[in-house]
C-alpha positions, 0 to 999 in steps of 0.5 A: 499499500502506498503512503497517502498523497498528502503534504507534510504540513497536512500530515502534521495537522491531521496527527495533532487533530486526530491525536494519532502518531504521524507514521500511522496517519502516513500509512492509514488507508484513505477510507479510514482517514476520510471516516476519522475526519468526518467523525472529527467534523461532527464533534467540532461544531458541538465543541464550537457551540459549548465555547459560546 
């Protein structure tokens, strides 16, 4: 399996947001990464509404 075709900056940002090691991000299958990003997106509006 090829590593994801994303920039190093994007990989670092995703690693921090998802709280996952950078190496794991780079070798994560794309469909799993997309699923995690959708879960993160669902959580963010809740966090933003709590801050207001």
